[in-house]
KOLGU-4560 file (N, C-alpha, C; in nm, 3 decimals, padded with zeros to 5 digits):
<recs>
<n_xx: 04.892 n_yy: 06.618 n_zz: 14.735 ca_xx: 04.791 ca_yy: 06.720 ca_zz: 14.721 c_xx: 04.667 c_yy: 06.659 c_zz: 14.655 mol: A seq: 1 type: MET>
<n_xx: 04.552 n_yy: 06.690 n_zz: 14.708 ca_xx: 04.425 ca_yy: 06.641 ca_zz: 14.654 c_xx: 04.379 c_yy: 06.736 c_zz: 14.543 mol: A seq: 2 type: ILE>
<n_xx: 04.343 n_yy: 06.679 n_zz: 14.428 ca_xx: 04.298 ca_yy: 06.761 ca_zz: 14.316 c_xx: 04.158 c_yy: 06.816 c_zz: 14.343 mol: A seq: 3 type: GLU>
<n_xx: 04.142 n_yy: 06.945 n_zz: 14.322 ca_xx: 04.011 ca_yy: 07.008 ca_zz: 14.338 c_xx: 03.925 c_yy: 06.973 c_zz: 14.218 mol: A seq: 4 type: ALA>
<n_xx: 03.804 n_yy: 06.930 n_zz: 14.243 ca_xx: 03.713 ca_yy: 06.894 ca_zz: 14.134 c_xx: 03.620 c_yy: 07.012 c_zz: 14.109 mol: A seq: 5 type: LYS>
<n_xx: 03.620 n_yy: 07.059 n_zz: 13.985 ca_xx: 03.540 ca_yy: 07.174 ca_zz: 13.946 c_xx: 03.393 c_yy: 07.135 c_zz: 13.940 mol: A seq: 6 type: ILE>
<n_xx: 03.309 n_yy: 07.216 n_zz: 14.002 ca_xx: 03.164 ca_yy: 07.194 ca_zz: 14.001 c_xx: 03.111 c_yy: 07.214 c_zz: 13.859 mol: A seq: 7 type: LYS>
<n_xx: 03.023 n_yy: 07.124 n_zz: 13.815 ca_xx: 02.963 ca_yy: 07.133 ca_zz: 13.682 c_xx: 02.813 c_yy: 07.152 c_zz: 13.693 mol: A seq: 8 type: ARG>
<n_xx: 02.748 n_yy: 07.237 n_zz: 13.617 ca_xx: 02.814 ca_yy: 07.325 ca_zz: 13.522 c_xx: 02.905 c_yy: 07.424 c_zz: 13.594 mol: A seq: 9 type: PRO>
<n_xx: 03.006 n_yy: 07.470 n_zz: 13.525 ca_xx: 03.107 ca_yy: 07.557 ca_zz: 13.585 c_xx: 03.044 c_yy: 07.686 c_zz: 13.635 mol: A seq: 10 type: THR>
<n_xx: 03.073 n_yy: 07.717 n_zz: 13.760 ca_xx: 03.024 ca_yy: 07.840 ca_zz: 13.822 c_xx: 03.144 c_yy: 07.929 c_zz: 13.853 mol: A seq: 11 type: GLU>
<n_xx: 03.162 n_yy: 08.033 n_zz: 13.774 ca_xx: 03.276 ca_yy: 08.122 ca_zz: 13.794 c_xx: 03.251 c_yy: 08.214 c_zz: 13.913 mol: A seq: 12 type: LEU>
<n_xx: 03.352 n_yy: 08.224 n_zz: 13.998 ca_xx: 03.346 ca_yy: 08.316 ca_zz: 14.111 c_xx: 03.411 c_yy: 08.449 c_zz: 14.075 mol: A seq: 13 type: LEU>
<n_xx: 03.505 n_yy: 08.444 n_zz: 13.982 ca_xx: 03.575 ca_yy: 08.563 ca_zz: 13.932 c_xx: 03.564 c_yy: 08.559 c_zz: 13.780 mol: A seq: 14 type: VAL>
<n_xx: 03.530 n_yy: 08.671 n_zz: 13.721 ca_xx: 03.511 ca_yy: 08.678 ca_zz: 13.575 c_xx: 03.639 c_yy: 08.641 c_zz: 13.500 mol: A seq: 15 type: SER>
<n_xx: 03.625 n_yy: 08.598 n_zz: 13.376 ca_xx: 03.741 ca_yy: 08.560 ca_zz: 13.295 c_xx: 03.843 c_yy: 08.672 c_zz: 13.282 mol: A seq: 16 type: PRO>
<n_xx: 03.969 n_yy: 08.632 n_zz: 13.283 ca_xx: 04.080 ca_yy: 08.728 ca_zz: 13.276 c_xx: 04.185 c_yy: 08.678 c_zz: 13.178 mol: A seq: 17 type: ARG>
<n_xx: 04.276 n_yy: 08.768 n_zz: 13.142 ca_xx: 04.382 ca_yy: 08.735 ca_zz: 13.049 c_xx: 04.515 c_yy: 08.754 c_zz: 13.119 mol: A seq: 18 type: ASN>
<n_xx: 04.587 n_yy: 08.646 n_zz: 13.137 ca_xx: 04.718 ca_yy: 08.651 ca_zz: 13.201 c_xx: 04.822 c_yy: 08.603 c_zz: 13.100 mol: A seq: 19 type: SER>
<n_xx: 04.883 n_yy: 08.698 n_zz: 13.032 ca_xx: 04.985 ca_yy: 08.664 ca_zz: 12.933 c_xx: 04.935 c_yy: 08.577 c_zz: 12.820 mol: A seq: 20 type: GLY>
<n_xx: 04.811 n_yy: 08.599 n_zz: 12.779 ca_xx: 04.752 ca_yy: 08.521 ca_zz: 12.671 c_xx: 04.679 c_yy: 08.396 c_zz: 12.718 mol: A seq: 21 type: GLY>
<n_xx: 04.688 n_yy: 08.366 n_zz: 12.846 ca_xx: 04.617 ca_yy: 08.252 ca_zz: 12.903 c_xx: 04.485 c_yy: 08.303 c_zz: 12.962 mol: A seq: 22 type: LEU>
<n_xx: 04.374 n_yy: 08.249 n_zz: 12.915 ca_xx: 04.243 ca_yy: 08.291 ca_zz: 12.965 c_xx: 04.214 c_yy: 08.211 c_zz: 13.091 mol: A seq: 23 type: TYR>
<n_xx: 04.192 n_yy: 08.280 n_zz: 13.200 ca_xx: 04.179 ca_yy: 08.214 ca_zz: 13.330 c_xx: 04.064 c_yy: 08.274 c_zz: 13.410 mol: A seq: 24 type: CYS>
<n_xx: 04.025 n_yy: 08.203 n_zz: 13.513 ca_xx: 03.919 ca_yy: 08.249 ca_zz: 13.604 c_xx: 03.931 c_yy: 08.169 c_zz: 13.733 mol: A seq: 25 type: ALA>
<n_xx: 03.842 n_yy: 08.197 n_zz: 13.826 ca_xx: 03.831 ca_yy: 08.118 ca_zz: 13.949 c_xx: 03.692 c_yy: 08.058 c_zz: 13.952 mol: A seq: 26 type: VAL>
<n_xx: 03.684 n_yy: 07.927 n_zz: 13.974 ca_xx: 03.557 ca_yy: 07.856 ca_zz: 13.971 c_xx: 03.530 c_yy: 07.786 c_zz: 14.103 mol: A seq: 27 type: ALA>
<n_xx: 03.403 n_yy: 07.762 n_zz: 14.130 ca_xx: 03.362 ca_yy: 07.689 ca_zz: 14.251 c_xx: 03.395 c_yy: 07.542 c_zz: 14.233 mol: A seq: 28 type: ARG>
<n_xx: 03.436 n_yy: 07.479 n_zz: 14.343 ca_xx: 03.466 ca_yy: 07.336 ca_zz: 14.342 c_xx: 03.350 c_yy: 07.258 c_zz: 14.405 mol: A seq: 29 type: THR>
<n_xx: 03.352 n_yy: 07.127 n_zz: 14.389 ca_xx: 03.243 ca_yy: 07.044 ca_zz: 14.442 c_xx: 03.235 c_yy: 07.049 c_zz: 14.593 mol: A seq: 30 type: THR>
<n_xx: 03.345 n_yy: 07.083 n_zz: 14.660 ca_xx: 03.344 ca_yy: 07.093 ca_zz: 14.805 c_xx: 03.316 c_yy: 07.237 c_zz: 14.852 mol: A seq: 31 type: ASP>
<n_xx: 03.262 n_yy: 07.320 n_zz: 14.759 ca_xx: 03.224 ca_yy: 07.460 ca_zz: 14.783 c_xx: 03.345 c_yy: 07.551 c_zz: 14.804 mol: A seq: 32 type: GLU>
<n_xx: 03.462 n_yy: 07.504 n_zz: 14.766 ca_xx: 03.582 ca_yy: 07.586 ca_zz: 14.769 c_xx: 03.599 c_yy: 07.658 c_zz: 14.636 mol: A seq: 33 type: GLY>
<n_xx: 03.722 n_yy: 07.696 n_zz: 14.606 ca_xx: 03.751 ca_yy: 07.766 ca_zz: 14.482 c_xx: 03.883 c_yy: 07.715 c_zz: 14.425 mol: A seq: 34 type: ALA>
<n_xx: 03.894 n_yy: 07.720 n_zz: 14.293 ca_xx: 04.016 ca_yy: 07.676 ca_zz: 14.226 c_xx: 04.033 c_yy: 07.754 c_zz: 14.097 mol: A seq: 35 type: ALA>
<n_xx: 04.158 n_yy: 07.769 n_zz: 14.056 ca_xx: 04.187 ca_yy: 07.833 ca_zz: 13.928 c_xx: 04.148 c_yy: 07.741 c_zz: 13.815 mol: A seq: 36 type: SER>
<n_xx: 04.097 n_yy: 07.802 n_zz: 13.708 ca_xx: 04.065 ca_yy: 07.728 ca_zz: 13.587 c_xx: 04.119 c_yy: 07.806 c_zz: 13.467 mol: A seq: 37 type: VAL>
<n_xx: 04.147 n_yy: 07.734 n_zz: 13.359 ca_xx: 04.188 ca_yy: 07.798 ca_zz: 13.235 c_xx: 04.095 c_yy: 07.751 c_zz: 13.124 mol: A seq: 38 type: VAL>
<n_xx: 04.083 n_yy: 07.833 n_zz: 13.021 ca_xx: 03.994 ca_yy: 07.804 ca_zz: 12.910 c_xx: 04.065 c_yy: 07.710 c_zz: 12.812 mol: A seq: 39 type: TRP>
<n_xx: 03.998 n_yy: 07.599 n_zz: 12.779 ca_xx: 04.049 ca_yy: 07.505 ca_zz: 12.681 c_xx: 03.982 c_yy: 07.538 c_zz: 12.548 mol: A seq: 40 type: ASP>
<n_xx: 04.059 n_yy: 07.589 n_zz: 12.454 ca_xx: 04.005 ca_yy: 07.632 ca_zz: 12.325 c_xx: 03.952 c_yy: 07.516 c_zz: 12.242 mol: A seq: 41 type: PHE>
<n_xx: 04.006 n_yy: 07.394 n_zz: 12.263 ca_xx: 03.961 ca_yy: 07.278 ca_zz: 12.186 c_xx: 03.823 c_yy: 07.230 c_zz: 12.233 mol: A seq: 42 type: ASP>
<n_xx: 03.807 n_yy: 07.215 n_zz: 12.365 ca_xx: 03.681 ca_yy: 07.163 ca_zz: 12.419 c_xx: 03.580 c_yy: 07.274 c_zz: 12.448 mol: A seq: 43 type: THR>
<n_xx: 03.628 n_yy: 07.401 n_zz: 12.443 ca_xx: 03.545 ca_yy: 07.518 ca_zz: 12.476 c_xx: 03.482 c_yy: 07.501 c_zz: 12.615 mol: A seq: 44 type: LYS>
<n_xx: 03.571 n_yy: 07.472 n_zz: 12.711 ca_xx: 03.528 ca_yy: 07.452 ca_zz: 12.849 c_xx: 03.641 c_yy: 07.494 c_zz: 12.943 mol: A seq: 45 type: ASP>
<n_xx: 03.603 n_yy: 07.521 n_zz: 13.067 ca_xx: 03.701 ca_yy: 07.554 ca_zz: 13.170 c_xx: 03.758 c_yy: 07.424 c_zz: 13.226 mol: A seq: 46 type: TRP>
<n_xx: 03.892 n_yy: 07.420 n_zz: 13.244 ca_xx: 03.957 ca_yy: 07.303 ca_zz: 13.302 c_xx: 04.039 c_yy: 07.346 c_zz: 13.423 mol: A seq: 47 type: ILE>
<n_xx: 04.055 n_yy: 07.255 n_zz: 13.516 ca_xx: 04.129 ca_yy: 07.283 ca_zz: 13.639 c_xx: 04.273 c_yy: 07.321 c_zz: 13.607 mol: A seq: 48 type: SER>
<n_xx: 04.325 n_yy: 07.417 n_zz: 13.682 ca_xx: 04.462 ca_yy: 07.463 ca_zz: 13.664 c_xx: 04.525 c_yy: 07.484 c_zz: 13.800 mol: A seq: 49 type: ALA>
<n_xx: 04.544 n_yy: 07.375 n_zz: 13.873 ca_xx: 04.594 ca_yy: 07.384 ca_zz: 14.011 c_xx: 04.730 c_yy: 07.451 c_zz: 14.021 mol: A seq: 50 type: GLU>
<n_xx: 04.811 n_yy: 07.440 n_zz: 13.916 ca_xx: 04.945 ca_yy: 07.500 ca_zz: 13.918 c_xx: 04.941 c_yy: 07.651 c_zz: 13.898 mol: A seq: 51 type: GLU>
<n_xx: 04.823 n_yy: 07.704 n_zz: 13.869 ca_xx: 04.804 ca_yy: 07.846 ca_zz: 13.842 c_xx: 04.742 c_yy: 07.911 c_zz: 13.966 mol: A seq: 52 type: PHE>
<n_xx: 04.818 n_yy: 07.988 n_zz: 14.042 ca_xx: 04.767 ca_yy: 08.044 ca_zz: 14.168 c_xx: 04.646 c_yy: 08.137 c_zz: 14.148 mol: A seq: 53 type: PRO>
<n_xx: 04.553 n_yy: 08.132 n_zz: 14.241 ca_xx: 04.436 ca_yy: 08.219 ca_zz: 14.237 c_xx: 04.479 c_yy: 08.366 c_zz: 14.239 mol: A seq: 54 type: ILE>
<n_xx: 04.582 n_yy: 08.397 n_zz: 14.313 ca_xx: 04.632 ca_yy: 08.535 ca_zz: 14.317 c_xx: 04.674 c_yy: 08.587 c_zz: 14.181 mol: A seq: 55 type: GLY>
<n_xx: 04.730 n_yy: 08.499 n_zz: 14.098 ca_xx: 04.770 ca_yy: 08.537 ca_zz: 13.963 c_xx: 04.646 c_yy: 08.568 c_zz: 13.880 mol: A seq: 56 type: THR>
<n_xx: 04.540 n_yy: 08.489 n_zz: 13.898 ca_xx: 04.414 ca_yy: 08.515 ca_zz: 13.827 c_xx: 04.360 c_yy: 08.651 c_zz: 13.868 mol: A seq: 57 type: VAL>
<n_xx: 04.357 n_yy: 08.678 n_zz: 13.997 ca_xx: 04.302 ca_yy: 08.804 ca_zz: 14.046 c_xx: 04.381 c_yy: 08.925 c_zz: 13.997 mol: A seq: 58 type: LEU>
<n_xx: 04.511 n_yy: 08.908 n_zz: 13.976 ca_xx: 04.596 ca_yy: 09.018 ca_zz: 13.930 c_xx: 04.590 c_yy: 09.039 c_zz: 13.779 mol: A seq: 59 type: ALA>
<n_xx: 04.533 n_yy: 08.944 n_zz: 13.707 ca_xx: 04.528 ca_yy: 08.952 ca_zz: 13.561 c_xx: 04.424 c_yy: 09.053 c_zz: 13.514 mol: A seq: 60 type: ALA>
<n_xx: 04.443 n_yy: 09.101 n_zz: 13.392 ca_xx: 04.350 ca_yy: 09.198 ca_zz: 13.332 c_xx: 04.219 c_yy: 09.129 c_zz: 13.294 mol: A seq: 61 type: ALA>
<n_xx: 04.105 n_yy: 09.195 n_zz: 13.317 ca_xx: 03.976 ca_yy: 09.137 ca_zz: 13.277 c_xx: 03.975 c_yy: 09.109 c_zz: 13.126 mol: A seq: 62 type: PRO>
<n_xx: 03.914 n_yy: 08.998 n_zz: 13.090 ca_xx: 03.901 ca_yy: 08.960 ca_zz: 12.949 c_xx: 03.786 c_yy: 09.039 c_zz: 12.888 mol: A seq: 63 type: LEU>
<n_xx: 03.809 n_yy: 09.099 n_zz: 12.773 ca_xx: 03.706 ca_yy: 09.182 ca_zz: 12.710 c_xx: 03.590 c_yy: 09.096 c_zz: 12.660 mol: A seq: 64 type: SER>
<n_xx: 03.470 n_yy: 09.153 n_zz: 12.656 ca_xx: 03.355 ca_yy: 09.080 ca_zz: 12.603 c_xx: 03.377 c_yy: 09.033 c_zz: 12.459 mol: A seq: 65 type: PRO>
<n_xx: 03.452 n_yy: 09.110 n_zz: 12.382 ca_xx: 03.481 ca_yy: 09.073 ca_zz: 12.244 c_xx: 03.564 c_yy: 08.945 c_zz: 12.238 mol: A seq: 66 type: GLU>
<n_xx: 03.667 n_yy: 08.936 n_zz: 12.323 ca_xx: 03.750 ca_yy: 08.815 ca_zz: 12.327 c_xx: 03.669 c_yy: 08.696 c_zz: 12.379 mol: A seq: 67 type: HIS>
<n_xx: 03.584 n_yy: 08.720 n_zz: 12.477 ca_xx: 03.501 ca_yy: 08.612 ca_zz: 12.530 c_xx: 03.411 c_yy: 08.555 c_zz: 12.420 mol: A seq: 68 type: MET>
<n_xx: 03.348 n_yy: 08.644 n_zz: 12.344 ca_xx: 03.259 ca_yy: 08.600 ca_zz: 12.237 c_xx: 03.336 c_yy: 08.527 c_zz: 12.128 mol: A seq: 69 type: GLU>
<n_xx: 03.452 n_yy: 08.580 n_zz: 12.093 ca_xx: 03.534 ca_yy: 08.522 ca_zz: 11.986 c_xx: 03.576 c_yy: 08.378 c_zz: 12.016 mol: A seq: 70 type: LYS>
<n_xx: 03.606 n_yy: 08.349 n_zz: 12.143 ca_xx: 03.653 ca_yy: 08.214 ca_zz: 12.175 c_xx: 03.543 c_yy: 08.126 c_zz: 12.235 mol: A seq: 71 type: CYS>
<n_xx: 03.421 n_yy: 08.178 n_zz: 12.244 ca_xx: 03.308 ca_yy: 08.095 ca_zz: 12.286 c_xx: 03.284 c_yy: 08.086 c_zz: 12.435 mol: A seq: 72 type: GLY>
<n_xx: 03.340 n_yy: 08.180 n_zz: 12.511 ca_xx: 03.318 ca_yy: 08.179 ca_zz: 12.656 c_xx: 03.181 c_yy: 08.238 c_zz: 12.685 mol: A seq: 73 type: ILE>
<n_xx: 03.105 n_yy: 08.168 n_zz: 12.768 ca_xx: 02.970 ca_yy: 08.213 ca_zz: 12.807 c_xx: 02.979 c_yy: 08.351 c_zz: 12.870 mol: A seq: 74 type: ASP>
<n_xx: 02.885 n_yy: 08.436 n_zz: 12.837 ca_xx: 02.883 ca_yy: 08.573 ca_zz: 12.889 c_xx: 02.820 c_yy: 08.583 c_zz: 13.027 mol: A seq: 75 type: LYS>
<n_xx: 02.787 n_yy: 08.472 n_zz: 13.089 ca_xx: 02.723 ca_yy: 08.479 ca_zz: 13.220 c_xx: 02.812 c_yy: 08.551 c_zz: 13.320 mol: A seq: 76 type: SER>
<n_xx: 02.749 n_yy: 08.623 n_zz: 13.407 ca_xx: 02.818 ca_yy: 08.706 ca_zz: 13.505 c_xx: 02.874 c_yy: 08.620 c_zz: 13.618 mol: A seq: 77 type: GLN>
<n_xx: 02.996 n_yy: 08.652 n_zz: 13.660 ca_xx: 03.053 ca_yy: 08.579 ca_zz: 13.772 c_xx: 02.982 c_yy: 08.618 c_zz: 13.901 mol: A seq: 78 type: SER>
<n_xx: 02.996 n_yy: 08.536 n_zz: 14.002 ca_xx: 02.931 ca_yy: 08.560 ca_zz: 14.131 c_xx: 02.976 c_yy: 08.694 c_zz: 14.191 mol: A seq: 79 type: TYR>
<n_xx: 03.107 n_yy: 08.719 n_zz: 14.190 ca_xx: 03.156 ca_yy: 08.843 ca_zz: 14.250 c_xx: 03.110 c_yy: 08.966 c_zz: 14.174 mol: A seq: 80 type: LEU>
<n_xx: 03.102 n_yy: 08.958 n_zz: 14.040 ca_xx: 03.050 ca_yy: 09.069 ca_zz: 13.962 c_xx: 02.903 c_yy: 09.092 c_zz: 13.993 mol: A seq: 81 type: ASP>
<n_xx: 02.829 n_yy: 08.984 n_zz: 14.010 ca_xx: 02.686 ca_yy: 08.992 ca_zz: 14.043 c_xx: 02.667 c_yy: 09.065 c_zz: 14.177 mol: A seq: 82 type: PHE>
<n_xx: 02.743 n_yy: 09.027 n_zz: 14.277 ca_xx: 02.734 ca_yy: 09.090 ca_zz: 14.409 c_xx: 02.774 c_yy: 09.238 c_zz: 14.399 mol: A seq: 83 type: VAL>
<n_xx: 02.877 n_yy: 09.269 n_zz: 14.324 ca_xx: 02.921 ca_yy: 09.408 ca_zz: 14.308 c_xx: 02.811 c_yy: 09.491 c_zz: 14.242 mol: A seq: 84 type: ALA>
<n_xx: 02.743 n_yy: 09.434 n_zz: 14.144 ca_xx: 02.633 ca_yy: 09.506 ca_zz: 14.079 c_xx: 02.520 c_yy: 09.536 c_zz: 14.177 mol: A seq: 85 type: ASP>
<n_xx: 02.487 n_yy: 09.439 n_zz: 14.263 ca_xx: 02.382 ca_yy: 09.459 ca_zz: 14.362 c_xx: 02.421 c_yy: 09.570 c_zz: 14.459 mol: A seq: 86 type: ILE>
<n_xx: 02.547 n_yy: 09.567 n_zz: 14.504 ca_xx: 02.594 ca_yy: 09.666 ca_zz: 14.600 c_xx: 02.598 c_yy: 09.807 c_zz: 14.543 mol: A seq: 87 type: ASP>
<n_xx: 02.611 n_yy: 09.819 n_zz: 14.412 ca_xx: 02.622 ca_yy: 09.950 ca_zz: 14.347 c_xx: 02.490 c_yy: 10.006 c_zz: 14.300 mol: A seq: 88 type: ASN>
<n_xx: 02.382 n_yy: 09.937 n_zz: 14.329 ca_xx: 02.250 ca_yy: 09.986 ca_zz: 14.284 c_xx: 02.181 c_yy: 10.060 c_zz: 14.393 mol: A seq: 89 type: LYS>
</recs>
């Protein structure tokens, strides 16, 4: 299996979520695909999590803004949230 390389700076396609205490999201890859990522509390950055299925990320509960701020996750809006906001205006 070829490892997906996360595009930098990290561009989230799905907003941060909480799956059993693991903070996860879906990020764009360098080949314009998508891959699961998890939050690394030490480096305060998203890291690749190929063993974590994208479906599991999508099924997880959204991470609250308070938790995002507490652990240093950027509040920038994910691509899908951005599109949803446009569609709802």
